[in-house]
C-alpha positions in Angstrom: 4.8 26.7 -38.1 5.4 25.9 -34.4 6.2 28.8 -32.3 9.1 28.9 -29.9 6.9 29.0 -26.8 5.0 25.9 -27.8 8.3 24.0 -28.5 9.6 25.0 -25.0 6.4 24.0 -23.3 6.4 20.7 -25.1 10.0 20.0 -24.1 9.3 20.9 -20.5 6.2 18.6 -20.4 8.2 15.7 -21.9 11.0 16.1 -19.5 8.6 16.3 -16.5 6.9 13.1 -17.7 10.3 11.3 -18.1 11.4 12.5 -14.6 8.1 11.2 -13.1 8.5 7.8 -14.8 12.2 7.5 -13.7 11.2 8.4 -10.1 8.5 5.7 -10.0 10.9 3.1 -11.4 13.6 3.9 -9.0 11.3 4.1 -6.0 9.9 0.6 -6.8 13.3 -0.8 -7.3 14.6 0.4 -3.9 11.7 -0.7 -1.7 13.0 -3.6 0.5 10.6 -6.4 1.3 9.4 -6.5 4.9 11.4 -8.8 7.1 9.7 -12.0 8.3 8.4 -11.9 11.9 9.8 -14.3 14.4 7.4 -16.7 16.1 7.5 -14.7 19.3 6.7 -11.5 17.4 3.9 -13.2 15.5 2.4 -14.5 18.7 2.6 -11.1 20.3 1.0 -9.5 17.2 -1.8 -11.9 17.2 -2.4 -11.5 20.9 -2.6 -7.7 20.6 -4.4 -7.3 17.2 -6.2 -10.6 17.0 -5.9 -13.1 14.2 -6.8 -12.8 10.6 -9.1 -15.8 10.8 -12.9 -15.3 10.4 -14.9 -15.5 13.5 -17.0 -18.6 14.2 -20.5 -18.6 12.6 -23.3 -17.4 14.9 -25.8 -20.1 15.8 -29.4 -19.6 15.0 -31.3 -17.7 17.5 -28.2 -16.1 19.1 -28.3 -12.3 19.3 -25.4 -10.1 18.4 -25.3 -7.8 21.4 -22.2 -6.7 23.3 -21.8 -8.3 26.7 -22.0 -5.2 29.0 
């Protein structure tokens, strides 16, 4: 026989799980996609942060020291 406290705890756990699932579903549904940057904004972003391209390969014999 299941006691009353175990039944109440089980119901609370199930309701908490359902609330968490509902929150995740609603949060994912309401997230708007990021707006596209204009060309001017993209140029400024690339100038400030750099591009996402890989740097050029280092020729043989060239050292990787900063230019102080």
